[in-house]
Predicted model as a PDB file, atoms N, CA, C, CB and O in Angstrom, pLDDT in the B-factor column:
MODEL        1                                                                  
ATOM      1  N   MET A   1      22.841 -44.065  -9.694  1.00 59.00           N  
ATOM      2  CA  MET A   1      24.254 -44.032  -9.403  1.00 59.00           C  
ATOM      3  C   MET A   1      24.499 -44.788  -8.096  1.00 59.00           C  
ATOM      4  CB  MET A   1      24.772 -42.569  -9.318  1.00 59.00           C  
ATOM      5  O   MET A   1      23.740 -44.655  -7.135  1.00 59.00           O  
ATOM      6  N   LYS A   2      25.562 -45.576  -8.080  1.00 66.00           N  
ATOM      7  CA  LYS A   2      25.933 -46.335  -6.886  1.00 66.00           C  
ATOM      8  C   LYS A   2      26.425 -45.373  -5.807  1.00 66.00           C  
ATOM      9  CB  LYS A   2      27.024 -47.395  -7.216  1.00 66.00           C  
ATOM     10  O   LYS A   2      27.232 -44.483  -6.078  1.00 66.00           O  
ATOM     11  N   ARG A   3      25.935 -45.559  -4.593  1.00 66.00           N  
ATOM     12  CA  ARG A   3      26.353 -44.706  -3.480  1.00 66.00           C  
ATOM     13  C   ARG A   3      27.637 -45.275  -2.877  1.00 66.00           C  
ATOM     14  CB  ARG A   3      25.227 -44.600  -2.396  1.00 66.00           C  
ATOM     15  O   ARG A   3      27.673 -46.427  -2.445  1.00 66.00           O  
ATOM     16  N   LEU A   4      28.672 -44.470  -2.853  1.00 71.00           N  
ATOM     17  CA  LEU A   4      29.954 -44.896  -2.318  1.00 71.00           C  
ATOM     18  C   LEU A   4      29.887 -44.971  -0.798  1.00 71.00           C  
ATOM     19  CB  LEU A   4      31.073 -43.940  -2.764  1.00 71.00           C  
ATOM     20  O   LEU A   4      29.198 -44.165  -0.174  1.00 71.00           O  
ATOM     21  N   PRO A   5      30.590 -45.926  -0.191  1.00 76.00           N  
ATOM     22  CA  PRO A   5      30.520 -46.094   1.270  1.00 76.00           C  
ATOM     23  C   PRO A   5      30.827 -44.826   2.066  1.00 76.00           C  
ATOM     24  CB  PRO A   5      31.471 -47.169   1.692  1.00 76.00           C  
ATOM     25  O   PRO A   5      30.189 -44.574   3.088  1.00 76.00           O  
ATOM     26  N   PHE A   6      31.804 -44.020   1.609  1.00 74.00           N  
ATOM     27  CA  PHE A   6      32.144 -42.826   2.391  1.00 74.00           C  
ATOM     28  C   PHE A   6      31.031 -41.793   2.398  1.00 74.00           C  
ATOM     29  CB  PHE A   6      33.405 -42.198   1.853  1.00 74.00           C  
ATOM     30  O   PHE A   6      31.041 -40.887   3.232  1.00 74.00           O  
ATOM     31  N   MET A   7      30.065 -41.907   1.484  1.00 79.00           N  
ATOM     32  CA  MET A   7      28.962 -40.956   1.471  1.00 79.00           C  
ATOM     33  C   MET A   7      27.970 -41.219   2.607  1.00 79.00           C  
ATOM     34  CB  MET A   7      28.243 -41.011   0.130  1.00 79.00           C  
ATOM     35  O   MET A   7      27.034 -40.443   2.799  1.00 79.00           O  
ATOM     36  N   ARG A   8      28.165 -42.307   3.360  1.00 82.00           N  
ATOM     37  CA  ARG A   8      27.337 -42.543   4.550  1.00 82.00           C  
ATOM     38  C   ARG A   8      27.863 -41.750   5.742  1.00 82.00           C  
ATOM     39  CB  ARG A   8      27.296 -44.046   4.891  1.00 82.00           C  
ATOM     40  O   ARG A   8      27.155 -41.570   6.733  1.00 82.00           O  
ATOM     41  N   VAL A   9      29.082 -41.286   5.647  1.00 84.00           N  
ATOM     42  CA  VAL A   9      29.732 -40.616   6.777  1.00 84.00           C  
ATOM     43  C   VAL A   9      29.013 -39.327   7.192  1.00 84.00           C  
ATOM     44  CB  VAL A   9      31.177 -40.300   6.426  1.00 84.00           C  
ATOM     45  O   VAL A   9      28.772 -39.152   8.387  1.00 84.00           O  
ATOM     46  N   PRO A  10      28.655 -38.413   6.277  1.00 83.00           N  
ATOM     47  CA  PRO A  10      28.015 -37.178   6.737  1.00 83.00           C  
ATOM     48  C   PRO A  10      26.749 -37.417   7.569  1.00 83.00           C  
ATOM     49  CB  PRO A  10      27.674 -36.318   5.548  1.00 83.00           C  
ATOM     50  O   PRO A  10      26.534 -36.748   8.580  1.00 83.00           O  
ATOM     51  N   GLY A  11      25.932 -38.350   7.153  1.00 83.00           N  
ATOM     52  CA  GLY A  11      24.718 -38.646   7.910  1.00 83.00           C  
ATOM     53  C   GLY A  11      25.027 -39.227   9.279  1.00 83.00           C  
ATOM     54  O   GLY A  11      24.395 -38.857  10.269  1.00 83.00           O  
ATOM     55  N   ALA A  12      25.989 -40.129   9.345  1.00 87.00           N  
ATOM     56  CA  ALA A  12      26.363 -40.742  10.622  1.00 87.00           C  
ATOM     57  C   ALA A  12      26.950 -39.705  11.563  1.00 87.00           C  
ATOM     58  CB  ALA A  12      27.366 -41.884  10.404  1.00 87.00           C  
ATOM     59  O   ALA A  12      26.654 -39.709  12.758  1.00 87.00           O  
ATOM     60  N   VAL A  13      27.768 -38.829  11.039  1.00 86.00           N  
ATOM     61  CA  VAL A  13      28.365 -37.776  11.863  1.00 86.00           C  
ATOM     62  C   VAL A  13      27.268 -36.840  12.381  1.00 86.00           C  
ATOM     63  CB  VAL A  13      29.429 -36.978  11.053  1.00 86.00           C  
ATOM     64  O   VAL A  13      27.271 -36.455  13.550  1.00 86.00           O  
ATOM     65  N   GLY A  14      26.337 -36.482  11.505  1.00 84.00           N  
ATOM     66  CA  GLY A  14      25.227 -35.625  11.904  1.00 84.00           C  
ATOM     67  C   GLY A  14      24.360 -36.264  12.979  1.00 84.00           C  
ATOM     68  O   GLY A  14      23.926 -35.585  13.909  1.00 84.00           O  
ATOM     69  N   ARG A  15      24.104 -37.564  12.862  1.00 88.00           N  
ATOM     70  CA  ARG A  15      23.309 -38.269  13.881  1.00 88.00           C  
ATOM     71  C   ARG A  15      24.030 -38.313  15.219  1.00 88.00           C  
ATOM     72  CB  ARG A  15      22.992 -39.694  13.419  1.00 88.00           C  
ATOM     73  O   ARG A  15      23.396 -38.443  16.266  1.00 88.00           O  
ATOM     74  N   ALA A  16      25.356 -38.206  15.187  1.00 91.00           N  
ATOM     75  CA  ALA A  16      26.143 -38.178  16.422  1.00 91.00           C  
ATOM     76  C   ALA A  16      26.193 -36.764  17.016  1.00 91.00           C  
ATOM     77  CB  ALA A  16      27.571 -38.690  16.155  1.00 91.00           C  
ATOM     78  O   ALA A  16      26.835 -36.541  18.042  1.00 91.00           O  
ATOM     79  N   GLY A  17      25.515 -35.815  16.368  1.00 90.00           N  
ATOM     80  CA  GLY A  17      25.456 -34.457  16.883  1.00 90.00           C  
ATOM     81  C   GLY A  17      26.621 -33.576  16.504  1.00 90.00           C  
ATOM     82  O   GLY A  17      26.807 -32.507  17.085  1.00 90.00           O  
ATOM     83  N   LYS A  18      27.398 -34.004  15.550  1.00 90.00           N  
ATOM     84  CA  LYS A  18      28.557 -33.224  15.106  1.00 90.00           C  
ATOM     85  C   LYS A  18      28.302 -32.691  13.699  1.00 90.00           C  
ATOM     86  CB  LYS A  18      29.856 -34.086  15.139  1.00 90.00           C  
ATOM     87  O   LYS A  18      27.591 -33.328  12.921  1.00 90.00           O  
ATOM     88  N   PRO A  19      28.873 -31.530  13.360  1.00 87.00           N  
ATOM     89  CA  PRO A  19      28.701 -31.013  12.000  1.00 87.00           C  
ATOM     90  C   PRO A  19      29.612 -31.754  11.021  1.00 87.00           C  
ATOM     91  CB  PRO A  19      28.994 -29.499  11.957  1.00 87.00           C  
ATOM     92  O   PRO A  19      30.830 -31.783  11.193  1.00 87.00           O  
ATOM     93  N   ALA A  20      29.025 -32.333  10.022  1.00 89.00           N  
ATOM     94  CA  ALA A  20      29.796 -33.018   8.981  1.00 89.00           C  
ATOM     95  C   ALA A  20      30.070 -32.031   7.851  1.00 89.00           C  
ATOM     96  CB  ALA A  20      29.036 -34.282   8.448  1.00 89.00           C  
ATOM     97  O   ALA A  20      29.260 -31.147   7.574  1.00 89.00           O  
ATOM     98  N   CYS A  21      31.214 -32.193   7.207  1.00 86.00           N  
ATOM     99  CA  CYS A  21      31.549 -31.317   6.099  1.00 86.00           C  
ATOM    100  C   CYS A  21      32.172 -32.134   4.977  1.00 86.00           C  
ATOM    101  CB  CYS A  21      32.504 -30.193   6.553  1.00 86.00           C  
ATOM    102  O   CYS A  21      32.503 -33.306   5.152  1.00 86.00           O  
ATOM    103  N   GLY A  22      32.323 -31.505   3.840  1.00 86.00           N  
ATOM    104  CA  GLY A  22      32.967 -32.139   2.698  1.00 86.00           C  
ATOM    105  C   GLY A  22      33.816 -31.109   1.974  1.00 86.00           C  
ATOM    106  O   GLY A  22      33.680 -29.908   2.206  1.00 86.00           O  
ATOM    107  N   ASN A  23      34.680 -31.574   1.108  1.00 88.00           N  
ATOM    108  CA  ASN A  23      35.551 -30.701   0.331  1.00 88.00           C  
ATOM    109  C   ASN A  23      35.652 -31.269  -1.072  1.00 88.00           C  
ATOM    110  CB  ASN A  23      36.963 -30.564   0.988  1.00 88.00           C  
ATOM    111  O   ASN A  23      36.033 -32.426  -1.249  1.00 88.00           O  
ATOM    112  N   THR A  24      35.313 -30.463  -2.072  1.00 88.00           N  
ATOM    113  CA  THR A  24      35.331 -30.921  -3.448  1.00 88.00           C  
ATOM    114  C   THR A  24      35.512 -29.730  -4.386  1.00 88.00           C  
ATOM    115  CB  THR A  24      34.038 -31.691  -3.783  1.00 88.00           C  
ATOM    116  O   THR A  24      35.283 -28.585  -3.995  1.00 88.00           O  
ATOM    117  N   CYS A  25      35.910 -29.994  -5.581  1.00 86.00           N  
ATOM    118  CA  CYS A  25      35.991 -28.950  -6.609  1.00 86.00           C  
ATOM    119  C   CYS A  25      34.855 -29.096  -7.612  1.00 86.00           C  
ATOM    120  CB  CYS A  25      37.349 -29.006  -7.334  1.00 86.00           C  
ATOM    121  O   CYS A  25      34.836 -28.414  -8.636  1.00 86.00           O  
ATOM    122  N   SER A  26      33.925 -29.971  -7.324  1.00 89.00           N  
ATOM    123  CA  SER A  26      32.842 -30.295  -8.253  1.00 89.00           C  
ATOM    124  C   SER A  26      31.494 -29.873  -7.673  1.00 89.00           C  
ATOM    125  CB  SER A  26      32.836 -31.804  -8.574  1.00 89.00           C  
ATOM    126  O   SER A  26      31.146 -30.253  -6.554  1.00 89.00           O  
ATOM    127  N   GLY A  27      30.742 -29.090  -8.434  1.00 91.00           N  
ATOM    128  CA  GLY A  27      29.394 -28.702  -8.011  1.00 91.00           C  
ATOM    129  C   GLY A  27      28.487 -29.894  -7.759  1.00 91.00           C  
ATOM    130  O   GLY A  27      27.831 -29.947  -6.719  1.00 91.00           O  
ATOM    131  N   PRO A  28      28.428 -30.862  -8.685  1.00 93.00           N  
ATOM    132  CA  PRO A  28      27.581 -32.033  -8.449  1.00 93.00           C  
ATOM    133  C   PRO A  28      27.994 -32.826  -7.203  1.00 93.00           C  
ATOM    134  CB  PRO A  28      27.618 -32.942  -9.661  1.00 93.00           C  
ATOM    135  O   PRO A  28      27.137 -33.312  -6.464  1.00 93.00           O  
ATOM    136  N   ALA A  29      29.291 -32.954  -6.974  1.00 90.00           N  
ATOM    137  CA  ALA A  29      29.749 -33.672  -5.780  1.00 90.00           C  
ATOM    138  C   ALA A  29      29.356 -32.904  -4.521  1.00 90.00           C  
ATOM    139  CB  ALA A  29      31.283 -33.885  -5.824  1.00 90.00           C  
ATOM    140  O   ALA A  29      28.981 -33.513  -3.519  1.00 90.00           O  
ATOM    141  N   ALA A  30      29.439 -31.579  -4.561  1.00 91.00           N  
ATOM    142  CA  ALA A  30      29.033 -30.766  -3.411  1.00 91.00           C  
ATOM    143  C   ALA A  30      27.563 -31.000  -3.084  1.00 91.00           C  
ATOM    144  CB  ALA A  30      29.285 -29.269  -3.686  1.00 91.00           C  
ATOM    145  O   ALA A  30      27.193 -31.124  -1.917  1.00 91.00           O  
ATOM    146  N   ARG A  31      26.728 -31.061  -4.118  1.00 92.00           N  
ATOM    147  CA  ARG A  31      25.300 -31.322  -3.889  1.00 92.00           C  
ATOM    148  C   ARG A  31      25.080 -32.712  -3.295  1.00 92.00           C  
ATOM    149  CB  ARG A  31      24.512 -31.184  -5.204  1.00 92.00           C  
ATOM    150  O   ARG A  31      24.194 -32.902  -2.462  1.00 92.00           O  
ATOM    151  N   ARG A  32      25.892 -33.685  -3.724  1.00 88.00           N  
ATOM    152  CA  ARG A  32      25.765 -35.034  -3.154  1.00 88.00           C  
ATOM    153  C   ARG A  32      26.160 -35.041  -1.678  1.00 88.00           C  
ATOM    154  CB  ARG A  32      26.638 -36.037  -3.939  1.00 88.00           C  
ATOM    155  O   ARG A  32      25.505 -35.697  -0.868  1.00 88.00           O  
ATOM    156  N   TYR A  33      27.221 -34.320  -1.321  1.00 87.00           N  
ATOM    157  CA  TYR A  33      27.611 -34.218   0.093  1.00 87.00           C  
ATOM    158  C   TYR A  33      26.472 -33.617   0.910  1.00 87.00           C  
ATOM    159  CB  TYR A  33      28.895 -33.360   0.250  1.00 87.00           C  
ATOM    160  O   TYR A  33      26.133 -34.126   1.978  1.00 87.00           O  
ATOM    161  N   LEU A  34      25.881 -32.532   0.406  1.00 90.00           N  
ATOM    162  CA  LEU A  34      24.786 -31.888   1.136  1.00 90.00           C  
ATOM    163  C   LEU A  34      23.588 -32.819   1.268  1.00 90.00           C  
ATOM    164  CB  LEU A  34      24.366 -30.593   0.437  1.00 90.00           C  
ATOM    165  O   LEU A  34      22.968 -32.892   2.329  1.00 90.00           O  
ATOM    166  N   ALA A  35      23.265 -33.527   0.196  1.00 89.00           N  
ATOM    167  CA  ALA A  35      22.147 -34.478   0.239  1.00 89.00           C  
ATOM    168  C   ALA A  35      22.423 -35.623   1.203  1.00 89.00           C  
ATOM    169  CB  ALA A  35      21.867 -35.033  -1.157  1.00 89.00           C  
ATOM    170  O   ALA A  35      21.494 -36.200   1.769  1.00 89.00           O  
ATOM    171  N   ALA A  36      23.704 -35.956   1.392  1.00 87.00           N  
ATOM    172  CA  ALA A  36      24.074 -37.053   2.296  1.00 87.00           C  
ATOM    173  C   ALA A  36      24.093 -36.617   3.758  1.00 87.00           C  
ATOM    174  CB  ALA A  36      25.438 -37.607   1.913  1.00 87.00           C  
ATOM    175  O   ALA A  36      24.267 -37.443   4.654  1.00 87.00           O  
ATOM    176  N   GLY A  37      23.912 -35.302   4.001  1.00 88.00           N  
ATOM    177  CA  GLY A  37      23.838 -34.833   5.374  1.00 88.00           C  
ATOM    178  C   GLY A  37      24.928 -33.879   5.809  1.00 88.00           C  
ATOM    179  O   GLY A  37      24.962 -33.484   6.974  1.00 88.00           O  
ATOM    180  N   ALA A  38      25.813 -33.500   4.919  1.00 89.00           N  
ATOM    181  CA  ALA A  38      26.855 -32.544   5.304  1.00 89.00           C  
ATOM    182  C   ALA A  38      26.209 -31.195   5.618  1.00 89.00           C  
ATOM    183  CB  ALA A  38      27.924 -32.395   4.175  1.00 89.00           C  
ATOM    184  O   ALA A  38      25.278 -30.771   4.933  1.00 89.00           O  
ATOM    185  N   ARG A  39      26.701 -30.534   6.643  1.00 88.00           N  
ATOM    186  CA  ARG A  39      26.155 -29.222   7.012  1.00 88.00           C  
ATOM    187  C   ARG A  39      26.814 -28.108   6.220  1.00 88.00           C  
ATOM    188  CB  ARG A  39      26.334 -28.970   8.509  1.00 88.00           C  
ATOM    189  O   ARG A  39      26.207 -27.057   6.012  1.00 88.00           O  
ATOM    190  N   PHE A  40      28.035 -28.317   5.777  1.00 88.00           N  
ATOM    191  CA  PHE A  40      28.683 -27.346   4.904  1.00 88.00           C  
ATOM    192  C   PHE A  40      29.679 -28.076   4.011  1.00 88.00           C  
ATOM    193  CB  PHE A  40      29.389 -26.229   5.730  1.00 88.00           C  
ATOM    194  O   PHE A  40      30.202 -29.134   4.361  1.00 88.00           O  
ATOM    195  N   VAL A  41      29.922 -27.482   2.856  1.00 91.00           N  
ATOM    196  CA  VAL A  41      30.828 -28.083   1.876  1.00 91.00           C  
ATOM    197  C   VAL A  41      31.726 -26.991   1.309  1.00 91.00           C  
ATOM    198  CB  VAL A  41      30.034 -28.803   0.735  1.00 91.00           C  
ATOM    199  O   VAL A  41      31.248 -25.936   0.893  1.00 91.00           O  
ATOM    200  N   LEU A  42      33.003 -27.246   1.297  1.00 89.00           N  
ATOM    201  CA  LEU A  42      33.951 -26.348   0.643  1.00 89.00           C  
ATOM    202  C   LEU A  42      33.966 -26.723  -0.834  1.00 89.00           C  
ATOM    203  CB  LEU A  42      35.397 -26.447   1.285  1.00 89.00           C  
ATOM    204  O   LEU A  42      34.232 -27.872  -1.187  1.00 89.00           O  
ATOM    205  N   VAL A  43      33.683 -25.760  -1.686  1.00 89.00           N  
ATOM    206  CA  VAL A  43      33.639 -26.044  -3.124  1.00 89.00           C  
ATOM    207  C   VAL A  43      34.769 -25.257  -3.771  1.00 89.00           C  
ATOM    208  CB  VAL A  43      32.238 -25.668  -3.757  1.00 89.00           C  
ATOM    209  O   VAL A  43      34.667 -24.044  -3.953  1.00 89.00           O  
ATOM    210  N   GLY A  44      35.829 -25.944  -4.111  1.00 85.00           N  
ATOM    211  CA  GLY A  44      36.979 -25.307  -4.728  1.00 85.00           C  
ATOM    212  C   GLY A  44      38.163 -25.327  -3.786  1.00 85.00           C  
ATOM    213  O   GLY A  44      38.043 -25.668  -2.609  1.00 85.00           O  
ATOM    214  N   ALA A  45      39.281 -24.963  -4.317  1.00 87.00           N  
ATOM    215  CA  ALA A  45      40.513 -24.881  -3.549  1.00 87.00           C  
ATOM    216  C   ALA A  45      41.189 -23.562  -3.908  1.00 87.00           C  
ATOM    217  CB  ALA A  45      41.454 -26.107  -3.833  1.00 87.00           C  
ATOM    218  O   ALA A  45      41.081 -23.097  -5.042  1.00 87.00           O  
ATOM    219  N   ASP A  46      41.874 -22.971  -2.963  1.00 89.00           N  
ATOM    220  CA  ASP A  46      42.477 -21.665  -3.211  1.00 89.00           C  
ATOM    221  C   ASP A  46      43.402 -21.686  -4.425  1.00 89.00           C  
ATOM    222  CB  ASP A  46      43.245 -21.205  -1.984  1.00 89.00           C  
ATOM    223  O   ASP A  46      43.384 -20.755  -5.231  1.00 89.00           O  
ATOM    224  N   VAL A  47      44.199 -22.720  -4.561  1.00 91.00           N  
ATOM    225  CA  VAL A  47      45.133 -22.759  -5.686  1.00 91.00           C  
ATOM    226  C   VAL A  47      44.380 -22.885  -7.016  1.00 91.00           C  
ATOM    227  CB  VAL A  47      46.123 -23.931  -5.519  1.00 91.00           C  
ATOM    228  O   VAL A  47      44.809 -22.315  -8.020  1.00 91.00           O  
ATOM    229  N   THR A  48      43.277 -23.617  -7.036  1.00 88.00           N  
ATOM    230  CA  THR A  48      42.485 -23.753  -8.259  1.00 88.00           C  
ATOM    231  C   THR A  48      41.812 -22.432  -8.611  1.00 88.00           C  
ATOM    232  CB  THR A  48      41.430 -24.862  -8.100  1.00 88.00           C  
ATOM    233  O   THR A  48      41.807 -22.027  -9.774  1.00 88.00           O  
ATOM    234  N   LEU A  49      41.247 -21.764  -7.618  1.00 88.00           N  
ATOM    235  CA  LEU A  49      40.591 -20.476  -7.869  1.00 88.00           C  
ATOM    236  C   LEU A  49      41.602 -19.439  -8.357  1.00 88.00           C  
ATOM    237  CB  LEU A  49      39.886 -19.970  -6.592  1.00 88.00           C  
ATOM    238  O   LEU A  49      41.308 -18.666  -9.268  1.00 88.00           O  
ATOM    239  N   LEU A  50      42.779 -19.422  -7.757  1.00 94.00           N  
ATOM    240  CA  LEU A  50      43.826 -18.495  -8.184  1.00 94.00           C  
ATOM    241  C   LEU A  50      44.255 -18.790  -9.622  1.00 94.00           C  
ATOM    242  CB  LEU A  50      45.038 -18.580  -7.236  1.00 94.00           C  
ATOM    243  O   LEU A  50      44.425 -17.871 -10.423  1.00 94.00           O  
ATOM    244  N   ALA A  51      44.429 -20.061  -9.945  1.00 94.00           N  
ATOM    245  CA  ALA A  51      44.854 -20.440 -11.297  1.00 94.00           C  
ATOM    246  C   ALA A  51      43.810 -20.046 -12.335  1.00 94.00           C  
ATOM    247  CB  ALA A  51      45.120 -21.947 -11.370  1.00 94.00           C  
ATOM    248  O   ALA A  51      44.159 -19.480 -13.371  1.00 94.00           O  
ATOM    249  N   ARG A  52      42.521 -20.339 -12.073  1.00 92.00           N  
ATOM    250  CA  ARG A  52      41.479 -19.999 -13.050  1.00 92.00           C  
ATOM    251  C   ARG A  52      41.354 -18.489 -13.209  1.00 92.00           C  
ATOM    252  CB  ARG A  52      40.127 -20.596 -12.627  1.00 92.00           C  
ATOM    253  O   ARG A  52      41.156 -18.010 -14.325  1.00 92.00           O  
ATOM    254  N   GLY A  53      41.465 -17.733 -12.130  1.00 93.00           N  
ATOM    255  CA  GLY A  53      41.416 -16.280 -12.222  1.00 93.00           C  
ATOM    256  C   GLY A  53      42.594 -15.731 -13.004  1.00 93.00           C  
ATOM    257  O   GLY A  53      42.437 -14.804 -13.798  1.00 93.00           O  
ATOM    258  N   SER A  54      43.771 -16.295 -12.785  1.00 94.00           N  
ATOM    259  CA  SER A  54      44.962 -15.864 -13.518  1.00 94.00           C  
ATOM    260  C   SER A  54      44.824 -16.170 -15.005  1.00 94.00           C  
ATOM    261  CB  SER A  54      46.217 -16.544 -12.953  1.00 94.00           C  
ATOM    262  O   SER A  54      45.206 -15.357 -15.847  1.00 94.00           O  
ATOM    263  N   GLU A  55      44.278 -17.341 -15.329  1.00 94.00           N  
ATOM    264  CA  GLU A  55      44.069 -17.694 -16.739  1.00 94.00           C  
ATOM    265  C   GLU A  55      43.085 -16.743 -17.410  1.00 94.00           C  
ATOM    266  CB  GLU A  55      43.562 -19.137 -16.858  1.00 94.00           C  
ATOM    267  O   GLU A  55      43.290 -16.327 -18.550  1.00 94.00           O  
ATOM    268  N   ALA A  56      42.016 -16.402 -16.694  1.00 95.00           N  
ATOM    269  CA  ALA A  56      41.023 -15.489 -17.257  1.00 95.00           C  
ATOM    270  C   ALA A  56      41.629 -14.106 -17.486  1.00 95.00           C  
ATOM    271  CB  ALA A  56      39.799 -15.386 -16.330  1.00 95.00           C  
ATOM    272  O   ALA A  56      41.373 -13.480 -18.514  1.00 95.00           O  
ATOM    273  N   LEU A  57      42.421 -13.634 -16.548  1.00 93.00           N  
ATOM    274  CA  LEU A  57      43.072 -12.331 -16.694  1.00 93.00           C  
ATOM    275  C   LEU A  57      44.057 -12.357 -17.862  1.00 93.00           C  
ATOM    276  CB  LEU A  57      43.799 -11.937 -15.388  1.00 93.00           C  
ATOM    277  O   LEU A  57      44.082 -11.424 -18.665  1.00 93.00           O  
ATOM    278  N   ALA A  58      44.853 -13.391 -17.968  1.00 91.00           N  
ATOM    279  CA  ALA A  58      45.817 -13.503 -19.068  1.00 91.00           C  
ATOM    280  C   ALA A  58      45.119 -13.538 -20.422  1.00 91.00           C  
ATOM    281  CB  ALA A  58      46.676 -14.756 -18.896  1.00 91.00           C  
ATOM    282  O   ALA A  58      45.640 -13.003 -21.401  1.00 91.00           O  
ATOM    283  N   ALA A  59      43.951 -14.160 -20.487  1.00 92.00           N  
ATOM    284  CA  ALA A  59      43.209 -14.233 -21.748  1.00 92.00           C  
ATOM    285  C   ALA A  59      42.707 -12.854 -22.179  1.00 92.00           C  
ATOM    286  CB  ALA A  59      42.027 -15.202 -21.614  1.00 92.00           C  
ATOM    287  O   ALA A  59      42.529 -12.605 -23.371  1.00 92.00           O  
ATOM    288  N   ARG A  60      42.480 -11.966 -21.222  1.00 93.00           N  
ATOM    289  CA  ARG A  60      42.024 -10.614 -21.546  1.00 93.00           C  
ATOM    290  C   ARG A  60      43.157  -9.740 -22.073  1.00 93.00           C  
ATOM    291  CB  ARG A  60      41.403  -9.964 -20.320  1.00 93.00           C  
ATOM    292  O   ARG A  60      42.901  -8.706 -22.690  1.00 93.00           O  
ATOM    293  N   PHE A  61      44.401 -10.139 -21.840  1.00 88.00           N  
ATOM    294  CA  PHE A  61      45.558  -9.374 -22.268  1.00 88.00           C  
ATOM    295  C   PHE A  61      46.506 -10.284 -23.038  1.00 88.00           C  
ATOM    296  CB  PHE A  61      46.272  -8.730 -21.059  1.00 88.00           C  
ATOM    297  O   PHE A  61      47.501 -10.760 -22.490  1.00 88.00           O  
ATOM    298  N   PRO A  62      46.195 -10.526 -24.313  1.00 80.00           N  
ATOM    299  CA  PRO A  62      47.040 -11.436 -25.099  1.00 80.00           C  
ATOM    300  C   PRO A  62      48.457 -10.887 -25.253  1.00 80.00           C  
ATOM    301  CB  PRO A  62      46.421 -11.676 -26.484  1.00 80.00           C  
ATOM    302  O   PRO A  62      48.679  -9.684 -25.122  1.00 80.00           O  
ATOM    303  N   PRO A  63      49.407 -11.768 -25.530  1.00 79.00           N  
ATOM    304  CA  PRO A  63      50.801 -11.330 -25.699  1.00 79.00           C  
ATOM    305  C   PRO A  63      50.917 -10.316 -26.830  1.00 79.00           C  
ATOM    306  CB  PRO A  63      51.719 -12.537 -25.978  1.00 79.00           C  
ATOM    307  O   PRO A  63      50.184 -10.381 -27.817  1.00 79.00           O  
ATOM    308  N   ALA A  64      51.845  -9.382 -26.673  1.00 75.00           N  
ATOM    309  CA  ALA A  64      52.085  -8.366 -27.715  1.00 75.00           C  
ATOM    310  C   ALA A  64      52.760  -9.015 -28.920  1.00 75.00           C  
ATOM    311  CB  ALA A  64      52.963  -7.198 -27.164  1.00 75.00           C  
ATOM    312  O   ALA A  64      53.527  -9.968 -28.785  1.00 75.00           O  
ATOM    313  N   GLU A  65      52.464  -8.487 -30.075  1.00 71.00           N  
ATOM    314  CA  GLU A  65      53.112  -8.952 -31.313  1.00 71.00           C  
ATOM    315  C   GLU A  65      54.514  -8.370 -31.374  1.00 71.00           C  
ATOM    316  CB  GLU A  65      52.285  -8.542 -32.584  1.00 71.00           C  
ATOM    317  O   GLU A  65      54.781  -7.319 -30.790  1.00 71.00           O  
ATOM    318  N   ALA A  66      55.398  -9.041 -32.068  1.00 61.00           N  
ATOM    319  CA  ALA A  66      56.763  -8.530 -32.244  1.00 61.00           C  
ATOM    320  C   ALA A  66      56.684  -7.173 -32.916  1.00 61.00           C  
ATOM    321  CB  ALA A  66      57.643  -9.517 -33.084  1.00 61.00           C  
ATOM    322  O   ALA A  66      55.942  -6.998 -33.883  1.00 61.00           O  
ATOM    323  N   GLY A  67      57.443  -6.213 -32.410  1.00 61.00           N  
ATOM    324  CA  GLY A  67      57.444  -4.872 -32.982  1.00 61.00           C  
ATOM    325  C   GLY A  67      56.358  -3.979 -32.406  1.00 61.00           C  
ATOM    326  O   GLY A  67      56.363  -2.775 -32.664  1.00 61.00           O  
ATOM    327  N   ASP A  68      55.444  -4.521 -31.649  1.00 64.00           N  
ATOM    328  CA  ASP A  68      54.372  -3.740 -31.010  1.00 64.00           C  
ATOM    329  C   ASP A  68      55.008  -2.923 -29.881  1.00 64.00           C  
ATOM    330  CB  ASP A  68      53.210  -4.681 -30.458  1.00 64.00           C  
ATOM    331  O   ASP A  68      55.890  -3.418 -29.179  1.00 64.00           O  
ATOM    332  N   ALA A  69      54.574  -1.706 -29.708  1.00 62.00           N  
ATOM    333  CA  ALA A  69      55.126  -0.810 -28.672  1.00 62.00           C  
ATOM    334  C   ALA A  69      54.960  -1.416 -27.276  1.00 62.00           C  
ATOM    335  CB  ALA A  69      54.435   0.576 -28.730  1.00 62.00           C  
ATOM    336  O   ALA A  69      55.746  -1.118 -26.376  1.00 62.00           O  
ATOM    337  N   ARG A  70      53.937  -2.267 -27.090  1.00 59.00           N  
ATOM    338  CA  ARG A  70      53.718  -2.879 -25.785  1.00 59.00           C  
ATOM    339  C   ARG A  70      54.763  -3.957 -25.483  1.00 59.00           C  
ATOM    340  CB  ARG A  70      52.316  -3.477 -25.719  1.00 59.00           C  
ATOM    341  O   ARG A  70      54.979  -4.300 -24.320  1.00 59.00           O  
ATOM    342  N   GLY A  71      55.408  -4.489 -26.516  1.00 52.00           N  
ATOM    343  CA  GLY A  71      56.313  -5.602 -26.320  1.00 52.00           C  
ATOM    344  C   GLY A  71      57.764  -5.206 -26.199  1.00 52.00           C  
ATOM    345  O   GLY A  71      58.635  -6.052 -26.404  1.00 52.00           O  
ATOM    346  N   HIS A  72      58.070  -3.960 -25.877  1.00 50.00           N  
ATOM    347  CA  HIS A  72      59.461  -3.494 -25.826  1.00 50.00           C  
ATOM    348  C   HIS A  72      60.321  -4.274 -24.907  1.00 50.00           C  
ATOM    349  CB  HIS A  72      59.514  -2.088 -25.428  1.00 50.00           C  
ATOM    350  O   HIS A  72      61.510  -3.982 -24.776  1.00 50.00           O  
TER     351      HIS A  72                                                      
ENDMDL                                                                          
END                                                                             
């Protein structure tokens, strides 16, 4: 895989004595940031985590059928 120019940044920042970080919603991208020298990586975003949790909860409680006592 071709290494993108910005992936040189974590290593350069680390060599300057500063903690480099990254932010991604992708597990593979997080691993690439860490391999490039990032000291920590944020994996996910609050709005994405909230949305996926809400979707999972909604899937556990399907809509009531018409005439069902739950759907009053």
